[in-house]
NUTOR-671886 format. One record per residue: residue in three letters; z, x, y of N, C-alpha, C, O in turn. Coordinates in steps of 0.2 Angstrom, whole numbers. Example, Ala and Ser with C-alpha at 12.3 -4.5 7.8 and 13.67 -1.06 7.14 Angstrom:
<zaros>
- ALA,39,66,-28,39,62,-22,39,66,-16,42,71,-17
- SER,35,64,-11,36,68,-5,39,64,0,40,67,6
</zaros>
This chain:
<zaros>
- MET,0,4,-6,0,0,0,0,4,6,3,10,6
- HIS,-3,2,11,-3,5,18,3,4,22,5,-1,22
- ILE,6,10,24,12,9,29,10,10,36,7,16,37
- GLN,11,6,40,9,7,47,15,9,51,21,6,51
- ILE,15,15,54,20,17,58,19,16,65,14,18,68
- ASN,23,12,69,22,10,76,28,13,80,33,10,80
- ASN,27,18,84,32,20,89,31,16,95,27,18,99
- THR,35,11,96,34,7,102,36,9,108,35,7,114
- LEU,40,15,108,43,18,114,40,24,116,42,27,122
- ASN,37,28,112,34,34,113,39,40,115,38,45,117
- THR,46,38,114,51,43,114,56,42,108,54,38,104
- CYS,61,47,108,65,46,103,71,42,105,77,43,104
- TYR,70,36,107,75,31,109,74,25,104,69,22,103
- GLY,80,23,102,81,17,97,81,19,90,79,25,88
- ASN,82,14,86,83,15,79,76,13,76,72,10,79
- TRP,76,15,69,70,14,65,71,8,61,77,8,58
- TRP,67,3,60,67,-2,56,61,-3,51,56,-1,53
- LEU,62,-7,46,57,-9,41,56,-16,42,61,-20,43
- GLU,50,-18,43,48,-25,43,43,-27,37,38,-24,37
- VAL,45,-31,32,41,-32,26,39,-40,26,44,-44,27
- THR,33,-42,26,31,-48,25,28,-50,18,25,-46,15
- THR,31,-56,16,29,-58,9,24,-64,9,23,-66,15
- ASP,22,-66,4,16,-71,4,19,-78,5,14,-83,5
- GLU,25,-80,6,26,-87,8,24,-90,14,22,-95,14
- PRO,24,-87,20,26,-80,22,33,-80,24,35,-84,27
- PHE,36,-75,22,43,-73,24,43,-66,27,40,-62,25
- LEU,48,-66,32,48,-59,35,55,-56,34,60,-60,35
- TYR,55,-50,31,61,-47,29,62,-41,34,57,-37,35
- GLU,68,-40,37,69,-34,41,75,-30,38,80,-33,37
- PHE,74,-23,38,79,-19,35,80,-13,40,76,-11,43
- GLY,87,-11,40,88,-5,44,95,-6,47,99,-11,45
- PRO,97,-2,52,93,3,55,93,10,51,97,11,47
- PHE,88,14,53,87,20,50,87,26,55,85,24,61
- GLN,89,32,54,89,37,59,82,40,61,81,43,66
- SER,77,39,56,71,42,57,65,38,54,67,34,49
- ALA,59,39,56,53,35,53,53,38,45,51,34,41
- GLU,54,44,44,54,47,37,59,43,33,57,42,27
- GLU,65,43,35,70,39,31,68,32,30,69,30,24
- ALA,66,29,35,64,22,34,58,21,29,58,17,24
- ALA,53,25,30,47,25,25,49,27,18,47,24,13
- GLY,54,32,17,57,34,11,61,28,7,61,28,1
- ALA,64,24,11,67,18,8,63,12,7,65,7,3
- LEU,57,12,9,53,6,9,51,4,2,51,-2,0
- SER,50,9,-3,48,7,-10,53,4,-13,52,-1,-18
- ASN,60,5,-12,65,2,-15,65,-5,-13,67,-10,-17
- TYR,64,-7,-7,64,-14,-4,59,-18,-7,59,-23,-9
- VAL,53,-15,-7,47,-18,-10,48,-19,-17,46,-25,-19
- SER,50,-15,-21,52,-16,-28,57,-21,-29,56,-25,-34
- ASP,62,-22,-25,67,-27,-26,64,-34,-24,65,-39,-28
- LEU,60,-34,-19,56,-41,-17,52,-43,-23,51,-48,-25
- ALA,48,-38,-26,43,-39,-31,47,-42,-37,44,-46,-41
- SER,53,-39,-39,57,-41,-45,59,-48,-44,61,-51,-49
- GLU,60,-50,-38,62,-57,-36,56,-62,-36,57,-68,-35
- GLY,50,-59,-37,44,-64,-38,40,-64,-31,35,-68,-31
- TRP,41,-60,-26,38,-60,-20,32,-55,-20,33,-50,-23
- ARG,26,-57,-17,21,-52,-16,21,-50,-9,20,-54,-4
- VAL,22,-43,-8,22,-40,-1,15,-40,1,10,-37,-2
- ILE,13,-43,7,7,-43,10,6,-38,16,1,-36,18
- ARG,12,-36,19,12,-32,25,18,-28,26,24,-31,24
- GLN,18,-22,28,24,-18,29,23,-13,35,18,-11,36
- LYS,29,-13,39,28,-9,45,35,-5,46,40,-7,44
- VAL,34,1,49,40,5,51,40,5,59,35,7,62
- LEU,45,2,62,45,1,69,51,5,72,56,5,69
- GLN,50,7,78,56,10,82,57,5,88,53,4,92
- GLN,63,3,88,66,0,94,73,0,94,76,1,89
- GLU,76,-2,100,83,-2,101,87,-7,97,91,-5,93
- HIS,85,-13,97,88,-18,93,82,-22,90,77,-24,94
- LEU,82,-23,84,77,-27,80,76,-34,83,70,-36,84
- PHE,81,-37,84,81,-44,86,81,-45,94,83,-51,96
- SER,80,-40,98,81,-41,105,76,-46,108,78,-50,113
- ASP,70,-46,106,65,-51,109,67,-58,107,67,-63,111
- VAL,70,-59,101,72,-66,99,78,-68,103,78,-74,105
- VAL,83,-64,104,89,-66,108,87,-67,115,89,-72,118
- SER,83,-63,118,81,-64,125,77,-70,126,78,-74,131
- ARG,73,-72,121,69,-78,122,73,-85,121,71,-90,123
- ALA,78,-84,117,83,-90,115,87,-92,121,90,-97,121
- ARG,88,-87,126,93,-89,131,90,-93,137,93,-95,142
</zaros>
């Protein structure tokens, strides 16, 4: 599977997170991780776990941002 690494800040600011989308579609988010390499290294374990539960992974991303849910929280206010 292709791993998309997206550094949204262009600096070393913020934590690294995994975003995995399955075929329902459901969005799973895992983290935080200290580096993109650490996040990418953990990805296969999360994908294997989701597959063992019967989900088909259709997309996966490694993202860097301060808070994973910051956009959701700010829009909810």
